[in-house]
N, C-alpha and C positions, 0 to 999 in steps of 0.2 A: 763251288758257288751255290748259295742258297737261293731258291726261288719259291714263290707262293703258287698254290693251285687255285685258279679262279673258276667260277661257274658261270655259264651262260646257257639259259634254257635247261635242257637235260644233259648237257655236255660239260666237261671240265677241261681246262687247258692250262698249260704252263708256257710262259713266254721264254723264248730262247734268244739270248743276246746276239747281235749281229756278228761280233768277233768270234763267238763260238761256232756259228754257222759257217763263217768264212774259213775257219780252221779246218773244218771237215769237208769243205767244198759244197755246201748246201745253201739254199736260199728259198725265199717265198715261192710257192708253186711246185717245189720238188716233192717227189713221192718218197715216203719213208715207211718202214715197217715198225710197228710198236708191239713189243713182246713183254709179257709179264713173267718175271722170275720170282714166284711167290716164296720159295724157300729162302731167298736172300732179301725178300721185301724190296725188290728192285724192278724198275721199268727200264727197258732198253729201247732206244730209238736208233735205227740204223737205216742208211740209204737203201732204197729198194733197188735191187739189181735187175736189169732186164733179163727176161727169160732167154736162155741160149736157143738160137735157131728161130726165134719169133721176131718178126720185123715190126718196126713201128707202124707201118701201114696196116698190118693185120690187127694190131691192138687198136688202132683208130677205127677200123671197120667193126670190130667187136663192140667198142664203145657206142658207135652209131646204132648198131643192132639193138643193144640193150636199151638205149634211149628210146628208140622207135617202138619197141615191143614191151616196155616196162610194165604196163598194166597186165598183159598176158603172162609175163614171167612172174609177177607178184602173185597172180591168181594160181598159177601152177605150184608155186612154193607153198601156198596155204593148203594144198590138197595132199 
């Protein structure tokens, strides 16, 4: 199935039809990995798998930490 690439701001996106998402068990809000395979001129989108041994609670705490300390983390990344 052919789709167009659209631009919004500095980002580009491709819409994915609902039946394709249902087929692979994904929907709006699900996390995916996007990987470029330049030799084949291909972009692969795959469901993000949870890290083994890492609880959802820990991931939520990490997200809160990053949100709270974002300015400090950004400053450290620039150094």
